[in-house]
C-alpha positions, 0 to 999 in steps of 0.5 A: 156385953154391957160395954158394947151395948153402951157403945152402940147406944152412944153411936146411935146417939151420935148418929141420931144427933148428926142426922137431926142436925142435917135436917135442921140445917136442911130446914134452915136453908129452905126457910132462909130461901123462902124468907129471902125471896119474900124479903127481897121483893118487898125491899125491891118494891120499897126502892121503887115506891121511893123513886115514885113518891120523890117525883109524886108526893101524893102518890097512895097505894090505897087510892090507886088500888081502889082505882084499879078495883074500879078499872076491873069491873069497867073492863070485864063489863066492857068485855061481857057486853062487846062495848069497850067505849067506857074503858078506852080512855084508860087502856093501851092501843094493844089492849083495846085492839085485842078486845076489838078483834076478839069481839069480832072473832066471837061475832064470826062464830056466832057466839058471845062469851058473858060474865055473870056473878062478877066478884073481886076477892083480892087486889094486890100490889105485887110489883113496881118499877120506876125508870126514865120512861115510865112508872109501872105497877103490877096487881094481882087480882083474884076473882070469881064469876060465871062464864057463860057462851051465848049462841048468837044464831040460836036466839041468844040460847046459853050454850053452857048448860051449868055455869058454876062459879070459877075462881080466876087470877090475873095480873094487870099492869099500869103504866104512866110517864115519870112525874105524873102527879096524883090528883085528888079529882077523878081521872081517866078510869072515873071517865074525867079528864085528869088534866082540866078535870072536865068530863071526858068526851074523846074527839077522833084524836083522843084528845079532851075536847075541852083542854086539847090534852092527849089524854091517853099518853100516860102523861096525865094519869095511869094506863092499863097496858096489859093483862096477863093470866096467872099461868103465864105471869112472871115479873118482867123487870123493865130493866131486864138485860136484853142484848142491844138495848142499852147500846140503841138507848145511846143513839135514842134515849127514849127507845122503851120495851113497854111501847115496843111490846104494845106495838106488837100486841096491836100487830099481833091482833091485826094478824089474827083479823088477817087469818079470820077475814082471809084478807090482808087489809088489817095489816096494811098500816102495821107491816111492810109491803114485802111482808104483806105480799109474803103473808098473802101468798104463804099464810092465807091458807083458809084457817083462822084461830078462836080462843085465843090467849096471847101469853107472852110478848117479849123483846129478845134483842135489838139490832143497828142496821145500814138502812134499817134498825131491827127489833126481835121479839118472841111471842107465845100464844094458844088457840084452837085452829079452824079450818075454814073450808070444813068448819072443823076446829082443832085441839087447843094448840100452843105456838111460838113465833118471832117477830122482827120489827124495822125502822128507819135508821137514825129515827128517835122515839117520842116518849110523849106519846105513851102507849098510843102504838096505833096512832099516826107517827106525824099528827097523832090521829088514831089509825083508821078502821078502814085499814089503809096504808096512809093516814086518813088525816094527814096523808102520811105513809104508815108502813114504809118504816120511815117514821116508826116501827113496822112488821118485817118478819113472822117466822115459827120458833124452829125456823128462827132456831135454824137461822140462829144456828147459822148465824148469831151462834157462830159469830157471837159465842157470848151466852146472854145473846142466845135470846130464845130461851124464855123461862116462864112457867108455861115454857118450862112445862111445855119443855118437859111435856115435849122432852117426855113425849119424845117417844110418842108417849107419856107413861103413868109414872111420868104423868104422876110426876107432871101432876106434882110439878104443877101442884107444887108450882101452883100452875092450874091443872087445866094448863097441863091437860091443854099442853098434853092434848096439844102435844099429842095432836102435834100443836105444841110448837113451843121453844125447847132446847136441843144439843146445839142450844146447850140443854144445861141452861134449861136444866139450871132453870128447872132447878131454879124453879123447883127450888123456889120453895126451898127444896126439890121433892122426890117427884120433881127430882124424877123429872129432872133425872128424865129430862137430863136423860134425853140429853145424856146429862148424868144423875150425878151431875143433876144432883150436884147442880141441885146442891150447887144451885141451893147453896147459891140461893141460900147465900144469896138470901142469907145476904139479902136478910142480913142487909135487911136487918142492918138496915132496919137496926139503922133506921 
């Protein structure tokens, strides 16, 4: 009996040791993945930092951070007061247009959104990029403030009965042309010409009246190109592989993604203005006449949108054409739809549209104009607020595509998918050309909700899993609530997989997202299994994918840490 007891105790000890060893190995893998992500980001930033300082030896992270903090208060105060004149010198055309039209929508609704008790908690540089077109800095800004809604039709009475401080996180993206030098004198953010140093009084051509420099081009100072909410943010490397871009840059070396995306941002807000006014005038200078006629007949249906948030504007592919070249983009946004007849506002909806720009074949880009995407292609003057199809100053026609990119098509996501099934997916089976898969957190979460809501409801167990998912991913709970309400109301028109588009790619991205912290928790596992069940992906296959992905991420980050250590030793 004692011998059996001894053997039993020994076996227990062996199994306990193996179990603890397994737990230790799992903890080590998780730790390596998390550390690898952190080190990899820092290492890439350091590489980009060296590229920038090689051209600009006076570049200072501390200085630009202090200037970004100053810009933050200028832009927020401009938004609150409906007066962006103080911010115009250092913001892109797309961002300026978005603010102008947001103010017009608020005025039309007899409301004004104000910001009080604004405090900037942190300002952190989280990403750097440098290529032949632009130098780019991404900042994470965390702030707190009271957000008021003022009723302009009722003696400026506050609609909000209580206005507690709210925490808010945004990502701000600044760009400038390569080789631009950091100066020890005030620049655009401070209200001075970064070229001659004189107090800035902008002329109608966005030129310094003292030295005639085109100050908004990014040639002299940093320009604020984009503001992204935390829920929509993902690091979009300017060198990301987009089908057709590298080929197109052979014939147009100055072709670049930031300028195209800023142009489409401007067009997106012109579309919102067209819906608001039920007139096509805002589109006259940015859209092809054929599109304008189509929009007037098919899209002006006595509705507009309020509480608009442009979440994503991203190039998906570029194509050569016989007469006109094409750029295709995916635009994702959310808003409340308003019936202009009854003045009734719907639940918050999530939308995805594909936009096609065209330009005459053989034309090339002018990088020196920077992000001035709403200026005349010829003389460089700003497009008139009178909304004409020709330049007010030189007479150039703006909407023919003969000089620059114009809007040719706007299609809902579903229509675009149907077209792609009949064309590109048949002609070209290379998986990287399936460009409709945009895997940011909100798209993935929307996809999960749509899949789980396929039977018309989400049971409490699934809702609990979703709550855990957003908590682990640090997605604001309000985002999940908005998506759920949109799904229930039928207003969730976002990209999602189907059998033809191969749902396994979405599943792989969901697994990678879950493994960002090194492990897949039990609630996340249930979501993955529920997702797979909708597309006949077996549980054993999902478990295998999790193990394979975890091992792949571990080996990748282990190698990253190893290389980092070697560099530290050499240094």
